[in-house]
Residue, then its C-alpha position, 0 to 999 in steps of 0.5 A: m500500500d502506498g505510504a502516502v495514503t492517510l487513513r482517518l482511524a477511529s474506534g468506539p465504545v463497542s471495542w469495550g463491549v458497550d453495545f447498550a448504554e445501560g449495560p451494568s458491566n460497561p466501563p466508565w466513559s472516561d476510560v473509553l475516551d482515554g483509551i482510544a486517545a492513548a491507542g493513537y486514534a484520531g476519532t471515536e464513534l458515539g456508541p449507544l446514546g447516553f453512554l458518552p457525554t455529548r459535549r465537544d470539550e471531552l473529545g477536544r481535550r483528548g484530541l479526538r473527533l466524532a466520526g458518527g453514531f448509530v441506532f442499533e434497534p429492532l427495525h424488523d419489528p413493526v411494533r417497535a420500529s417507530d420508537a427506533v425512528r424517534l431514537a434515530e432523530r435524537v442520535a442524529a441531533a447529538v452526532a451533528e452537534l458534535g461534528g460527526e459525519y454519519l448515522l449508521i442504521i443497524d437492525a438489532v440482533s434478534p434471538e431467532r436470527s442470532m442462532t443462524a448468524g453466518r448460515g444463510e441457508r438456515a436463516r429464516r427470512l422476513s415475510a414480504g410485508r414485514r420486509d417492506a415495513m422494515g424498509e420504511a423504518i430504515a428510510a425514515a431513520a435515513a431521512a432523520a439523518i439527512a435532516a440533521g446534515l448527516r449521511p445515513l448508512l445501512h450497516p449489515h450485521a450478523g445475527t440480524y435481518v440485514e445480513f445476507v445479500d438477498e436482504i442487503e440488496p433491496l435496501r441499498s436504494i435507500c442510503g449508503v452502506c457501512l462496510d464492516t469487514g468482520h460482519f461481511a466475513y461472518a456472513g460469507l460475503d467478500p468485502v473487497a468485491f463489495l467495495v470494488e463494485d460500488p465504492t461511492a456507496v460506502g460511506s464508512i468502513h468498520l475494520k474487524d477481523l474474525d476467527p471463524s472457528r469461534t463462530r458457533d452457537g449463535f452470534w452473542s456466544a461467538v462474541a463471548a468466545g472472542a470471535f472478533v480478534p485484533l486486526g491481522q489475527g483472523s481470516v479477513d484478507l486485510p491487506a486486500v481491503l487496504e489495497t482496495i481502499a487506496d485504489t478506490g480513493f476512499d477517504g472516509w472514517i475507518v473505524v477499528e473495532q472488536d465486538r466483545i463482552p464488557g470487561s473482557g480482554d485488553p481493549v487498549g492493547d488490542l487497538v494498539a496491536s491493530r493500529r500497528f498491523l495497519e501501519s505495517l501494511r502501508 
């Protein structure tokens, strides 16, 4: 990879296992921001609304910028989708206030799909009516992002109803995509081919690596087993991903992440190891 290429690297609370703001085992938010800065990253994602403070001074004094934020809600459930859209409006407002660039729209992991994560032939699909309703909810969340001046990005995610090609493709007309290399690999998809096919659709990249031998017994069990490993320690062809990023001229945020259980492992050490691996490729 050409050494002149500059990567805008960020991480986020998810690398500490913070998927939900109310998680009883979540670390102090200050430990997360301090750790991201100490690991040598330029930015952070907001994480679940209510975890990080929504004040610029806490980012600025650590030399961090906000990359973007997300909603991680059951968009597949028509009973709860309206609540998810209202949350998207609040998250979008917070991200815009902090100078972020995008809103990730992520369907929540459901019990029924968690157990078939990565196994498209066994995963139950939504009915046509519920699929259309989910598309409407995603479009409403995307509209909230646009109204706040952000770019809406669909984030395909293992263990959800937006995981495999036949579930992703019908939604791509709504907004751009966050390309998560670990979740693409989990679903058996090729992140390089996706980026080459339509680089302008990719608004952010989540760089993850995956140990497929630990993807057993459902998505959350795989997370607990440490399936998402530091960059360079799994099966994702990260040199090819980085080469493609350079070739396509992608200049958005690259968010280095590991899905993990709160309190497990060494988030700062893993982020340092991942950054050094990326540096070794340039």
